N, C-alpha and C positions, 0 to 999 in steps of 0.2 A: 299189826298185833291184835289178836282176837281178845275181846272182852266179854265177860259173862253179862247177860241181859240185866239181871237183878243188881249187879255191881254198878251199872250205869245209872240205876234208879236210886242210888243211895241218898241223894240230896232232894229227891222229888217226893211229894206227898201222893202216894198211890192209893186210889179209892177202891180199885179192884184189880186182881191179877188172875188172868186165865191162861191155861196152857203152860208149857214148860218155861220156867224162869231161868234155866241154866243154859239156854241156847247161846252159842257163840256169836258175837257181833263183830264183823270186820270193818264196817263203816256205818256212819249215820247220815240220814238225809231227810229232807222234808218236801222234796220235789220227786214225784213218783217216776219221772223220766230218768232219774239218776240211780234208781234202785238196781242193785245187783244181787247175786246170790250171797247171803250172809249179811244183808243190810238190816239196820233198824230204821223203819219208816215212821216218822212222827207226823201225824195228821193235824195240820194247823189250819184254822179258819182264817183265810186271807181276805183282803179287800176285794179281790177279783174272783177267786175260786176257793173252794173248801176242800182241804186235803182228805177229809173223810170220804169224799166221793171217789177217791182213788185208792182206797185200802185194798180192794179186790185186785186191782191192777198190780199194786206193789207186791202182793202175795204171789200172784202169777209170775212176776219177774224174779222171785226167789227171796223175798224178804223173810228173815228169820223171826222178826218180832215187830210189833206195832205198838205205838203209843197214841192214844186217842182220848177224846172226851166222851164219846159214845161208842159202845161196841157195835160192830156190824151184826146184821141179823144172823149170819152164818159164820162160825169160827172155823178156820182151817186147822186140821190136825198137824201137830208138830210146830205150830207157830205160837210164840208167846204174845199175849196181849196185856197191856197195862192201861187202865182207865185213870185219867187225871182230871183235875178241875180246869186247868188252863194249859193247853198243849204248847202255846207259844212260850209260856214261862218254863215249862218242862224242857222245851228245846234248848233254851239257854243253859239251864242247869246240866242237862245231859251233855251238851257240847263241851262245857267246861270240864266235866268229869272225864269225858272221852280223851281229851287232850292233856289230861294231867294237871288241871288248874293252873295254866300258864301265867295268869294275871297275878298269882301269889308269888311268882319267882322274879318279878321285876316291880319297879315302882310305876304304877299306872295312874296317870292324871288325866281326868276328863274335862273338856272345855265345852260349855253349853251357853246358849243365848241366841238371839236372832242374828245379830251382826257381830263380826269380829272373830268368830270361832276359828276360821282358817288361818287368819293372820296370827292370832295368839298361839295356836298349836304349832304352826310352822316356825315362828320365832323361838318358841321353847325348844323345839327340835334342833334348830340351828345353834342356839345358845349352848345347849348341853353337849352337843358334838364338839363345839369349840372349847368347852370346859374340860374335854378329854374323856367323856363317857361314850360308850356305845349306846345308841339311842334308836328307838322305833317311832314311827309317825303313822297315824291313821287319820286321813283328812279327805276333804272333798276333791282336792286337786290331785294328789298322789299319795300313796302309802310308801313308806320306806322301812327297810330293815337295815339300819345304819346306812351304808352306801348303796344298797341295792334297791332299785325302784320296783314297786309292785303296783300295777295299774289299779286305779280307783273307779268303782262303779256307783257306789253310794257314799253319802256322808259318813254313815256308820254301816259297815257290812252286816250281813246276816250272822247269827251266832256261830254257825259252823265255820264260815269263812273267817270270822273275827278271831275265834279261838285258835284256828289253824295258823293264822297270821301271827298271833301272840306266841304260839308255840315255836314258830320259826325264829322269832326274835329271841326267845329264851335260848334256843339251840345256838344262835349266833353270838350269845354272850351279852345281849343288851341289858343295861342297867335300868333304863327308863323307857317308858313309852308315853307319848303325848297324843291324845285322841279327841277328835271332835265327837260330841255326843248330841245327836239330833233329837228333836222332840218325837219324831216318828220312832226312833230307836227305843226311847223310853216307853212310849205307849205300846209298842209291839214286843216289849221284853227282850230286845236284841242284846241288852247288856246284863240280862239276868245271869247270875253265877260268877260275875266278874268281881274281883277284889280291887277297889280303887284306893290309892294312897291320898288322893285329893281331888277336889272338884272346883272349877272356876266358872263363875257366872259373869257374862259380859253385859248383856242388856236384853230387854224384851220389848219388841214392837210388833206391829201388824205383820203376820205371815202365816202361811200354811193353814188358813181357815177352810180351805177345800178339804183338808183331811180332818182337822180337829173340830170343825163346825163353829165353835165359839172361842172367843179369846180366853175365857175362863178355863176351858178344856186344854187349850194350848199352854196356859200358865201352869196348870196342874201337872201336865206332862213334864215340863221343865223342872218343876219342883220335885217331881218323883225321883229324879236323879239324885238330888241332895238328900231326900228322905232315905235313900238306900245306902248312903255312905256309912261306913263303920265308925265306931268311936275313935279309932286310931288315925283316921283320915282328917284332912283339913277341908273346910268349906270356905272358899274365898268369894266374896260378893262385891258388886259395884254399889257403893254407898250412895251414889248420885242417881241411880235408877229407882223409880218409885216401886218397882217390884223386887228390888234387891233383897230387902229384909224378908219378903214373903218366901223367898227361896230357902231361907234358913229356919223357918218356923218349926219344922218337925225333924230336923237333922240331928243325928247323934254325934256328928263330927265336930271338931273344935272350930269356932267361927272367927273369921277375919274379914276385914273390909279394905277397899281401896277407893280413892276418889280425888276429884279436883275441887269440889265445892263443899261437901258436907264433912262432918267429923268422920275420920277413918283411921285405921291402923297404918295404912300406907298412903302418903299424900304426894301429889305432884303439883307444880306450878308452871304454867307456860310463860317463858320469858320472851321467846321469839317464835313466830310461826311464818315461815317463808317457803317459797317453792324450792329453795335449796335445802330445807330441812327444818327440824324443830330444835330449839334450845329449851331444855326443861330443868327445873330444880327438883331433883328426887332425893329425898332424905338429906336435904341440905347441900347436895352437890349439884353444880351446874354441868350439864352434859349435852353435847350436840348429837342429834340422831338424824339419820338419812330420811326417816319417814316424815310425813307431812300431815298436819291437821289435828284438830282437837280429838277426833275419834281415835287417832293413832296415839295420842298422849295417854288415853285410857288403855289402849292395847299394850303399850310399852310398860305402863305402870303395873298392869295385871301380870305381865311376864316377870317383871322385877320382883313383885310381891311373891309370886309362885316360887321363884328361885330362892328367895329368902326363907320361905316356909320349908323348902327342901334343903335348907342349911348350907347354901352356897356363899362364897365370899362376895360381899357387896361391891368392892372395887373392881374385881375381875368381871363380875356380871355386867356392870355399867360400861366398862371398857369394851367388852365384846359386843354388847347390845348396840353401842354407838356406831358400829360399822356394819350392822346387819341390814339387809334389805327385806322388804315384805314378801308375802306369798305372791306367786305369779297372778296377774290379772287383778291385783288390788292396788288402786291408784298407781298404775303402771304407766309412766309417761315417757313421751318421745318429744325431742325438740327437732323440728324439721329444718332443712337448709334455709327456708324462707322466713324463719323465726316464729312459725306457728308452733304452739305447744299442744300436743294431743295426749289425752289421758284415757286409758282403758280401765274400767272398773266393773266388778261383778255386781254392783248395786242392783238389786232386783226387788227391793221392798221400798215403800214410801220413805221410811226413816233413813235407809241407806242412801237413797238418791239425794235426800236433803243434806245428809252428812257430807257427801262428796261435793255437792254444789256449794254448800255454805263454806267448805274449806277452800274451794276455788275462789269464792268471793272474798275471803279473808286475805288471800295472797295476791289478788289482782291489783293493778295500779289504778284502775278506774276508767280507763279509756278503751280498753280492749273489749271485743265481743266475746261472749261465752255462747258457743253453739253446741247444743246437746242432741245426740242421736240416741233414741230410746225406744224400746218395745216392751211387751209383756209376754210371758210364756203362755202357751196354750195348755188346756186341760189342768190348770192350776187355779189358785185362789183368784176369782174374778173381781172380788170386792176391792182389790188394791189397784186396779187398772186406772180408774178415774183419778184417785189421789196422786198416783205416780206421774200422770200426765200434767196435772195442775201444778205439782211441786216443780217439775222440770221447767214449766213455763214461768212460774214465779221467780225462779232463780237464774234464768237464762235470757239471752237477747234473741236467740233463734232456737227453735226446737224442730227436729225432724222425727216424726213418729214413723216407726218402721216395724219390721217383723223381728221377733226374737227367736224362740223355738216354738213355732205354732203347733207342733205335734199334730193332733188330729183335727184341729180347728182351722177355719179359713183365716188367713192373715188379716184380711180387710175387716172381718167381723171383730177381731181383737182390737184393731186400730180404731174402729168406730166407737167401741166402748171406751177407749182411752180418750178420744176426741170429746165424748160427752162430758168428761170431767173438766174440760178447759173452759174457763170463764170467758164471757164475751170480749172483755178488754184484752185478753191474751190470744184470741184467735188469729190476730194479725201476725203473730210470731211463728205460727205453725205451718210447716210443710208436711205433706203426707207422701212418703215414698215407701211402698211395701217391700221392695227389693232391698235387703240390708246392704249389699255391696254398693248399689247405686246410691243409697242414703249416705253412706260413708264418703263416697266419691263426691257427692254434692256438698257435703260439709267442708271437705278439703278445698273445693273450688270457691266456696263462699268466704273462707277464712283469709284474713290478711295478716301481715307480720304482727306478732304480739298477741293475736287472738288465741283463745283456748277452746279446743274441741274436746268434749267428753263423749265417749261411746260407752254407754252403760248397759248392764244386764247380763252379759255372757262371760266377761272376764277371761278366765283361763281356758274356757271351752274351745275345742278345736273343731267343732262341728255345728251344724244347724239341723235340728230335727224337724222334718216335714213329712207328714203322712206316714209315720213309722220308719222312715229312712233317715239315717244320719249322713248328711252331706258335709264334706270337708269345708270348714269356714273358721277362720282365725281373725278376730277383730284387729289384733295388733299387727298381724301380717298385712291385712288389707289396708289398714291405715298407713303403715310405713310405705307400701308400694305407691299409694295414691299421693302421699305428701312428697315423695321423690319426683313423681311425674309433674305435679303442680309447681314444685320448687325449681 
């Protein structure tokens, strides 16, 4: 369906308009390689390249109009040009307009924080499906349009893909969509133009400093999501996180909180925490859950609180939540024939590694070994490599440092940086095996009945990225095969 150029600019602050504003737009894009005749090309300054360098190419390929922050030296006849202050912001607003503002036609709830986003969003998706609604999910693992899987490439897709996905959810009759909101997405305005019904904050710890440079910038990006919430939305925060209240400082949404320790609107108490599950007291009701660990008590409570803020029935919500499992690759465990317990977890930050290992410590009997296989991703925040290795050593009996997704870096360079964080008294615990498959195989051979193996870092991922190539690799599959051989 063709749209008039100026109609697509209705929500955008335009500083200058050159050329015809009435040209028809067939599609929108910000990648010049996708330009076709009748496209609107939005020139965005990215982290790697600047879309302004490709305006000429876009016009040659048939673009009808251009949105940019700086006009090119030569304007092409018959092409419309709009100058804006921030192309990335304009991209989000235009994408929303192009797809008919799909976020306004369903209840969209965003989940943000360092850890727990995927678990909370996935549990909300599963819960509301069980409650009888048609539901969408936008997550790190997979996107869903009710029962249809849509592959996921980013935690939060680009604005065009995101609005297109939301439009498909609306067309499919979805009532709700639960969405992970990454700090990158906020900083890059990928959620600009979206109408949220609510926002959930999980926690804030060390991550993504390769992109944000400082923790303060990372915090401001997360807070930016809550700053953008409308008065009609709710803002649900973790009362036990020291940055929980910071998230709510400038929000217009109505404020609610959840927690285990501090005063909060929604409270939980842990009664039992075992490998078989959690027994929690939520709102005065004792309920057993499949999930394990204090961090999952927070996740479950935030899901319950969100459901209550969306006016669902308390008993039905708790009944359904008690039988739900977590997202793939989140404390995903296997019991081997020889009695070894193996856990796969996406933990890839210092805090997440400590959460998982402290949970294992809380449920172990005391005599079994904890063997941790861990690496760090290449081309990402290097400052977390030393603390991740040290935390793994502090909480484990044996640690195998290995490769994660090295990307363009040499695996051994990453491992040496991790090794530098290991204290002298912990060095005796450490083995270095760069090959991830061999590292997992070694852990399985070292483990005896009752021992616990943790393979951390990649979780749900089914590949290992090396020098720009994604090679098939599935931690859980490799673990299962090795445990069967050993057992």
